[in-house]
C-alpha positions in Angstrom: 48.4 106.3 53.6 51.1 104.0 55.0 54.1 105.0 57.1 57.7 103.7 57.1 60.7 104.4 59.3 63.6 106.5 58.0 65.9 103.5 58.9 64.0 100.8 56.9 61.2 99.4 59.1 58.0 99.1 57.1 55.5 100.0 59.8 52.5 98.9 57.8 50.6 101.4 59.9 48.3 104.3 59.4 48.1 107.6 61.2 46.4 106.3 64.3 49.1 103.7 64.9 52.0 106.1 64.8 50.1 109.0 66.5 50.9 107.9 70.0 54.5 106.7 69.3 57.9 108.4 69.2 61.0 106.7 67.8 60.3 103.6 65.7 61.5 100.2 66.7 64.7 100.5 64.6 65.5 104.0 66.1 64.2 105.9 63.1 61.4 108.4 62.6 58.0 107.8 61.0 57.6 109.1 57.5 54.8 108.7 54.9 55.6 106.3 52.1 55.1 109.3 49.8 54.0 112.9 50.1 50.6 113.9 48.8 51.0 116.3 45.9 48.9 119.4 45.4 48.5 121.1 42.0 47.7 124.7 41.3 43.9 123.9 41.1 44.2 122.3 44.6 46.0 125.3 46.0 43.4 127.7 44.4 40.7 125.8 46.2 42.5 126.2 49.5 43.3 129.9 49.2 40.1 131.2 50.7 40.1 128.8 53.7 40.3 130.0 57.3 42.8 128.3 59.6 40.5 125.6 60.8 39.5 124.7 57.2 43.2 124.7 56.1 44.2 122.5 59.1 41.5 120.0 58.2 42.4 119.9 54.5 46.1 119.4 55.2 45.7 116.8 58.0 43.1 114.9 56.1 45.8 114.1 53.5 48.0 112.4 56.1 45.3 111.0 58.5 43.1 109.2 56.0 42.3 106.5 58.6 40.8 108.8 61.1 37.0 109.2 60.9 36.4 112.4 58.9 33.9 113.8 61.3 36.1 113.2 64.3 39.1 114.8 62.7 37.0 117.9 61.8 35.6 118.1 65.3 39.0 117.9 66.9 40.4 120.5 64.6 37.5 122.8 65.2 37.8 122.3 69.0 41.5 123.2 68.8 41.7 126.2 66.6 39.3 128.6 68.1 39.8 132.4 68.8 39.3 131.7 72.5 42.4 129.5 72.6 44.5 131.5 70.3 44.0 135.0 71.6 46.4 136.3 74.2 45.2 139.9 74.1 47.7 141.0 71.5 45.6 140.1 68.4 42.1 139.9 69.8 40.6 141.5 66.7 42.4 139.0 64.4 42.1 135.9 66.4 39.8 134.3 63.8 42.9 134.1 61.5 44.9 132.3 64.3 48.2 133.2 62.7 47.9 136.8 61.4 50.6 138.4 59.3 52.1 141.8 59.8 53.9 143.6 56.9 57.1 145.1 58.4 58.1 146.8 55.1 57.4 146.2 51.5 57.8 142.5 50.8 58.8 141.5 54.4 56.2 139.9 56.7 56.1 138.7 60.2 53.8 135.7 60.8 52.5 135.8 64.4 52.5 132.2 65.7 52.6 133.0 69.5 49.0 133.7 70.4 48.5 130.3 72.1 48.3 129.6 75.8 52.1 129.5 76.4 53.0 132.3 74.0 55.1 130.2 71.7 54.7 128.8 68.2 54.7 125.2 69.5 51.1 125.7 70.8 50.0 125.7 67.1 50.6 121.9 67.0 50.6 120.9 70.6 47.1 121.9 71.4 45.9 119.7 68.6 48.1 116.9 69.7 46.6 117.0 73.2 43.1 116.6 71.7 44.2 113.9 69.3 45.9 111.9 72.0 42.9 112.1 74.4 40.5 111.0 71.6 42.8 108.1 70.5 43.2 106.8 74.1 39.5 106.9 74.7 38.8 104.8 71.7 40.9 101.9 73.1 40.6 102.5 76.8 44.3 103.0 77.1 46.7 105.3 78.9 49.9 107.0 77.7 53.0 108.2 79.5 54.6 111.0 77.5 58.4 111.4 77.8 59.8 114.5 76.3 62.8 116.8 76.3 62.7 120.6 76.0 65.1 123.5 75.6 62.4 125.8 76.8 59.2 126.1 74.8 58.2 122.5 74.0 57.9 121.6 77.6 55.4 124.3 78.7 53.5 123.9 75.4 53.2 120.2 75.9 52.3 120.5 79.6 49.6 123.1 79.0 48.1 120.9 76.2 48.1 117.7 78.2 47.3 118.9 81.7 44.1 117.3 83.0 43.8 115.1 79.9 42.3 111.7 80.7 44.7 108.8 80.5 47.8 110.9 80.0 50.9 111.6 82.2 53.7 113.9 81.1 57.4 113.4 82.2 59.3 116.4 80.8 63.1 116.7 80.9 64.7 120.1 80.8 68.3 121.3 81.2 68.8 122.4 84.9 69.0 126.2 85.2 69.4 126.8 81.5 66.0 128.1 80.5 64.8 131.7 81.0 63.1 132.5 84.3 59.7 132.9 82.6 60.0 129.5 80.7 61.0 127.8 83.9 58.1 129.3 85.8 55.6 128.3 83.1 56.6 124.7 83.5 57.4 124.2 87.1 54.4 126.2 88.4 52.0 123.5 86.9 51.1 121.4 89.9 48.6 119.1 88.1 48.9 115.4 89.2 49.7 114.2 85.7 52.6 116.6 85.1 56.2 115.7 86.2 59.1 118.1 85.6 62.6 116.6 85.7 65.5 119.1 85.6 68.5 117.3 84.1 72.1 118.2 85.1 73.4 119.0 81.6 72.3 120.7 78.4 69.3 120.0 76.1 71.2 117.4 74.1 71.7 115.4 77.3 67.9 115.5 77.9 67.3 114.4 74.3 69.8 111.6 74.6 68.0 110.3 77.6 64.6 110.3 75.9 66.1 108.4 72.9 67.8 105.9 75.2 64.5 105.2 77.1 62.6 105.0 73.8 65.1 102.5 72.4 64.4 100.2 75.4 61.6 98.6 73.5 60.5 96.4 76.4 60.3 99.3 78.8 58.6 101.5 76.1 55.9 98.8 75.5 55.3 98.0 79.2 55.0 101.6 80.3 53.3 102.9 77.2 55.9 105.6 76.4 54.9 108.2 73.8 56.3 111.5 72.8 55.3 115.1 72.0 58.7 116.2 70.8 58.8 117.0 67.1 60.0 113.5 66.5 56.2 112.8 66.7 54.9 112.9 63.1 51.5 114.3 64.0 53.1 117.3 65.6 55.3 118.1 62.6 52.4 117.7 60.1 50.2 120.0 62.2 52.9 122.7 61.8 52.7 122.4 58.0 49.4 124.2 58.2 50.8 127.6 59.0 53.1 127.6 56.0 50.0 127.3 53.8 48.3 130.1 55.7 51.3 132.3 55.4 51.7 131.6 51.7 48.1 132.4 50.8 48.3 135.6 52.9 51.2 137.1 51.0 51.3 135.5 47.5 49.8 137.9 44.9 48.6 134.9 43.0 48.7 131.1 43.5 51.8 129.7 41.9 54.0 132.8 42.6 57.0 131.9 44.9 57.3 132.9 48.6 60.3 132.5 50.9 60.2 131.6 54.6 62.8 132.4 57.3 62.8 130.1 60.2 64.8 130.1 63.5 65.9 126.5 63.9 67.0 124.4 66.8 65.6 120.8 66.5 64.7 121.2 62.8 61.0 120.5 63.4 59.7 123.9 62.5 61.6 124.2 59.2 61.1 120.5 58.5 57.3 121.3 58.3 58.2 123.9 55.7 60.2 121.3 53.8 57.1 119.0 53.8 54.9 121.8 52.6 57.3 122.4 49.7 57.4 118.7 48.9 53.6 118.8 48.8 53.7 121.5 46.1 53.5 124.7 48.0 55.5 127.2 45.9 58.2 128.0 48.5 61.3 129.6 46.9 63.7 129.5 49.8 63.6 127.9 53.2 66.0 130.2 55.1 67.4 128.4 58.2 68.7 130.7 61.0 70.8 129.3 63.8 72.4 131.0 66.8 76.0 130.4 67.9 75.3 126.6 68.0 75.7 126.5 64.2 75.7 122.7 63.4 72.9 123.0 60.9 74.4 126.1 59.2 77.7 124.3 58.9 75.9 121.4 57.1 74.0 123.5 54.6 77.1 125.5 53.8 79.6 122.7 53.6 77.9 119.3 53.5 79.5 118.2 56.8 77.1 117.2 59.7 79.1 117.3 62.9 77.0 117.6 66.1 78.9 119.1 69.0 79.7 117.3 72.2 78.0 118.5 75.3 81.0 120.6 76.4 80.9 122.5 73.0 77.2 123.4 73.2 77.0 127.1 74.0 74.5 128.7 76.3 73.0 131.7 74.5 70.4 134.4 74.7 68.2 132.4 72.3 68.2 129.3 74.6 65.5 127.3 72.8 68.0 126.9 69.9 70.9 125.8 72.1 70.8 122.4 70.4 73.5 120.5 68.4 71.7 117.2 67.7 68.6 118.1 65.6 66.2 115.1 65.7 64.1 116.1 62.7 67.2 116.6 60.5 67.0 112.8 59.9 63.7 113.3 58.1 65.2 115.7 55.7 68.3 113.5 55.1 65.9 110.6 54.3 64.3 112.7 51.6 67.7 113.9 50.4 68.8 110.3 50.1 65.9 109.5 47.8 64.1 107.7 50.6 67.0 105.1 50.8 66.6 104.0 54.4 69.7 101.8 54.2 71.8 104.9 53.3 70.3 106.8 56.2 70.9 103.9 58.6 74.5 103.8 57.4 75.0 107.6 57.9 73.6 107.5 61.4 75.8 104.5 62.3 78.8 106.5 61.0 77.6 109.5 63.1 77.5 107.3 66.2 81.0 105.8 65.5 82.8 108.9 64.2 80.8 111.9 65.3 80.1 113.2 61.8 79.4 112.5 58.2 80.3 114.3 55.0 78.2 114.4 51.9 80.5 116.6 49.8 81.1 115.0 46.4 78.1 112.8 46.6 75.2 112.8 44.1 72.9 113.8 47.0 74.9 116.9 47.8 74.9 117.9 44.1 71.1 118.1 44.2 70.9 119.9 47.5 70.1 123.2 45.8 66.8 121.8 44.5 65.4 121.7 48.0 65.6 125.4 48.5 67.6 125.6 51.7 70.0 128.4 52.6 71.3 129.2 56.1 73.0 131.7 58.3 74.1 132.5 61.8 73.0 135.2 64.3 75.0 136.0 67.4 74.1 137.7 70.6 75.2 141.1 69.3 73.2 140.5 66.1 70.1 139.7 68.2 70.4 142.9 70.2 70.9 144.9 67.0 67.9 143.3 65.3 65.6 143.7 68.3 66.5 147.4 68.4 66.0 147.7 64.7 62.6 146.1 64.7 61.5 148.3 67.6 62.8 151.6 66.1 62.0 150.9 62.4 58.8 148.9 62.6 57.4 149.5 66.1 57.5 145.8 66.7 59.1 144.1 69.7 60.4 140.6 68.8 61.9 137.9 71.0 65.6 136.8 70.5 64.8 133.7 68.4 62.5 135.6 66.1 65.3 138.2 65.9 67.7 135.5 64.7 65.2 134.5 61.9 64.6 138.2 60.9 68.4 138.9 60.7 69.2 135.9 58.6 66.0 136.2 56.5 66.7 139.8 55.4 70.2 138.8 54.4 68.7 136.3 51.9 65.8 138.5 50.7 65.2 138.4 47.0 63.7 141.2 44.9 60.1 140.4 44.0 59.8 137.4 46.3 57.8 138.0 49.5 59.7 137.0 52.6 57.7 135.6 55.6 59.6 135.5 58.9 58.1 133.1 61.4 57.7 134.4 64.9 58.6 131.8 67.6 57.6 133.4 70.9 56.5 136.6 72.6 59.3 138.8 74.0 58.0 138.4 77.6 59.5 134.9 77.7 63.0 136.4 77.3 62.6 139.7 79.3 66.3 140.0 80.3 67.5 140.1 76.7 64.8 142.6 75.8 65.8 144.8 78.7 69.4 144.6 77.5 68.5 145.6 73.9 65.8 148.2 74.6 66.3 149.3 78.2 62.7 148.4 79.0 60.7 145.3 80.0 58.3 143.7 77.6 54.6 143.7 78.3 53.0 140.4 79.4 49.5 139.1 79.1 47.5 139.6 82.3 47.3 135.8 83.0 51.0 135.6 83.4 51.5 138.5 85.9 53.6 137.3 88.9 54.1 133.8 87.4 57.7 133.7 88.7 56.5 134.0 92.3 54.1 131.0 92.0 54.8 127.8 93.9 56.9 125.4 91.8 57.6 121.7 91.7 60.4 119.9 90.0 63.0 117.1 90.6 66.7 117.5 89.7 68.2 114.3 88.2 71.4 113.2 86.6 71.5 112.8 82.8 71.0 109.0 83.1 68.3 107.0 81.3 68.2 104.5 84.2 67.5 107.2 86.7 64.6 108.5 84.5 63.2 105.0 84.0 63.2 104.5 87.8 61.4 107.7 88.3 58.7 106.7 85.7 58.3 103.3 87.4 57.7 104.9 90.7 55.1 107.2 89.4 53.2 104.9 87.1 51.0 102.2 88.7 
């Protein structure tokens, strides 16, 4: 399988070549030249697979240049009950992402049983093992530069800590994450972990990462890679749990299932889009945003208008406080019929004018065929949904999962199972749970007292040159 850039560069590369990279040389994102397509017989053969077997089957389609035995070993090393058991689902850990039926036809897929209690562990733990293996093959090192609004950072750092040949430089918005999220990241004192708290919002962090990545000479010299969801390997690893969720609730292969997904950077729901393009019978991809409703505005109106920094709101679902969704470009590339020139033109217009409008275009006319619908959840909605889930189902959900559950139920269709993707455990957002339920969420024993641990971070301005200087000083 060969990969290309969303903006036209023919990479002529296989999976190994793009594994360690982030943005492509032309500023675009890596995409396969075409998606592998699965028929009903293929899906029937996959139905009985456990999570490890499914992960290997899906990844093998995109990573054909990796030695088959090594890929299987790395997948088996990653997806073990030992890694994905935080005490909540010890009896079901073999399934890795167990599903709980909340009521007839409505399911919650538990994705937060990894070491940092967030869905991003599902891909990040594999990415850490893939990175270490790839670097060992060539005797190379990698400096990972990433941006986080809360969960990506801790997930990446836990996956990469102590890995040979890897350093992590993680940017996060200064004082805009929950206390638990901040403690998870800043309490890691490993020599290869560097936390930079940026004066600004997540979009400022992401802009700095893109600016550094676009300095191709610096990127090559300092071997800059990424674990954000602009990394193709991370997105395709997330495709796996859509297959797992589908097979768990579909009465028979071929029957449609809908997924509701809280969305910030569009990586999680982009994985669902890829699964659908591969042939998984997904009826609807229900995108839920918080008050930062850029994506909802696009899917309702056809206008994509990222907000300026001053307009990005700080909310009680902070991991979604994003207005520039990196992975959205991957979907637009597919929507444009893989016309990289059209994508490049749209993003040039975005840079120059701050928005683009697809209304009245042939592409917008065929939007419905991709199965996307969207909605917004506010702070009041989150509190109401958290209370409802606790009182009606006996389930405590975090604020982001509450956003997805609220919007998902609004779009529920009779006879079509609805799977709501969990994003994190409630303990990561204890203040909001306290406000909603008047009680604190339980936390796994290994995280007792984490807020009191020693912490290490550096506060920096939202300036790519400042970040580059920091990297220079800490890479020798």
